[in-house]
N, C-alpha and C positions, 0 to 999 in steps of 0.2 A: 568660301566665307563661312565662319563658324556661326551657328545659330544658338543663342542663349535664351532660355526660358526664365523669366522673372516671375516668381510667385510671391506676391505681396499685396496685402489688402489696403495699405496706405498708398493712395494714388499719387501723392506728392513724391514719396520716396521712389515709387515705381517709375514715375516720369523722369526723375533725375537720373536714375540708373540707366534707363533706355537711352537718354541723351548722351551719357558718357560712353556707353557701349557702342552706340551708332557712330560717335565721333572717332572711336578706335577701330572702326571697320567691321563691327559685328552686326549680324541680323538679330533682332530681338522679338520676342513675343511676351505677352503679359497675361497672367491669370490671377484673379483676386479671390476666387472661391476654391477652397481646398478640395471640395468634392469633385471638381472637374479636372484635377491635375493628372491623376494616374491615366485616365483614358486618353487625355491629350498627349501625354508622353508616349504611350503605346502607338498612337497614330502618327506622330510627327518626329519622334526620335531626335530631340535636340542634342547639341554637342556638350552642353553643360546646363546646370540648373542652379539658380539662386533661390533659396526657399526660406521664407519666413516661417517661424514655428507657430506663432499665434495667427491662425487663419479661421475664417468662418466655415462652419459645416464639417470640416475635417482638418485636424492640426497637421503641421508640417512633418513631424516625426512619423505619424501614421502614414502619410503620403510616401515618405522616404522608404519605410519598411515595405510597403507594397511595391514600389518601383524596384527595390533591390531583389525582388522575386524574379524579375525578368530582365533587368538592365543594370550595368555597372557605370552608367553615365555619371560623370563627376557632379557632385552636389555640394554646394556651399550653403550651410545653414546660417540664417540671419535672425537674431532675436534681441529683444530688450532684456532678456534674462542674463544674469552675469554669474550665477552660481556655478561652481565647478561641476556639480552633479549634472546640471543641464548640458554643459558642454560635453562631458563624457558620455552622456546618454546619446547625444547626436552622433558622436564618433563610433560608439558601440554598434549603432544600427546602420552604419555605412556612410556617414558624411565624410567628405574629403577634406573639408576645412570648416571653420566656424568663426563668425564675426559677431560682435555685439553692437547694438545701437547705443549711441550714434557712431557712425563709421564714415570713413572717407570713400566716396564713390570711386575716386581715382585709384585708391589702394585696392579696392575690390576688383577693379578691372585688371590690375597687375596680378592679383592672386589668381584670377581665372586664367590669364595668359600663362602663368607659371604651371598651373595644373594641366592645361591643355598641352603644353610642351612635354610634360612628363608622360602624357597619354600617347604621344606619337611614338610608335615603335622604333627603337634604335636597333637596326639590324645586327650591328656588331655585338650589342649587349644581349639581344635575344638569342643569338647563336651560341653564346657561352653556356647557356643552360639548356640541356636536352633531356626531356622526360619521356621515358618509354614506359607507359602505364602497364601494358600487358606483362612486361618483364620485371616490373617494379624496379626499374633502373633509372638512375639520374647521373648525368655527367655535367661537370662544370669545366668549360674550356678543355674538354677531352679527358678530364680526370674523373674517375668514378667516385661518386659520393655514395658510400655504402651505408644504407639505413635499414633499420628493422622495418617490419611491415607497418607497425603503428607509426613510427617516425615518418615513413614514406607517405602514409595517409595524411598526416598533419602537414607535411611539406606540400603535398599535392593540393590540398584544400586552399592553402595560402597562395600557392603559385598560380592556381587557376583564376584567382580574383585579386590581381595585384592592386595595391593601395588600400583595399578594403580592410578595415579593422575587424577581426573576429575576437569575441570575448572568449575566455577560457571555457565557459559553459557551452558556447556554440561549437567550439572545436571538439570538446568532449562528446557532445551529442552527435557529432558527425562520425567520430571514429568508434564510438561505443554507445549506441543508442540506449541500451539497457544498463544505465550507470547509476542506479539508485543508491548504491553504497560506496560510490567512488567520489572522492573530493576532486573538484575541478583544478586543484593545485597540482595534480599529477601532470597536467599539461606543461607546467613550468619545467618539470624534469625532462619531458620529451623535447621541449624547445632548447633547453640547455645542451642536451646531447647532440641535437642537430647542429646547433651553432658551433659546438666544439669540433665536430667532424668537418664542417665547412672551413673553419679556421685552420685545421690541419692540412687542408688542401692549398692553403696560402691565400684564401679569399676572406673578405670581411664577414665576420659573424653577424654584422648588422643587416646582411641580406634578409634575415628574418628579424624585422624591426619590432620594437615594442612601443606602445603608446601607454604612458603611465595611467594606471587605473582603468584602462579600457580593454587592452588585449594586445594582439599581435597581428602583423601584416607582412607581406612579401614586398621587399623594396629593391627592385632590379637596378636602381640607380647606384647602389653600392658596388656593383660590378664595374662601374666606370672608374672607380677610384683606384 
């Protein structure tokens, strides 16, 4: 049975969510204080987190950034803010989804179920992509994906954290830490080349997906199509 952590300082909303999730067969826990979230996640390892952004003592984005240092647990951000910049900020720092208040508790349950289904390894899909890091080699369904060293590093970063959105700057910092005079737009060129090579093998270039205004992520579900 999946365990969902609800981080919400509005107790009426938290109670409603717990009732809906319990009715759908989930175990739930509730935290109202942002300062307590990270330690709790480390000790209890929930299957998914619903995180309000506006929290006492520590905001939800800060909590998520700290959690992403040790866990890729699915996180859905919830907030009263509706500005696109706020949504993109959440996605950039690792949110899997984003909903704005007021929202439907039933819809949120369905979103969590969909995210958890995507997190369950599909053996057939997983076997299609094989990465041999020491040899800098990648195969997709037995076909060699020939990449340059930089392209391999970009692919590997995304591949090792499926669903997580990496900004151009985060990717650039990973592949070339001393990038003082390099524009992060160079990442677009590397992604374009990787996608072109994937497409030449007969697979969807969307294996390396993009999130408008936020960055790029590895999307293994594209191999099922």
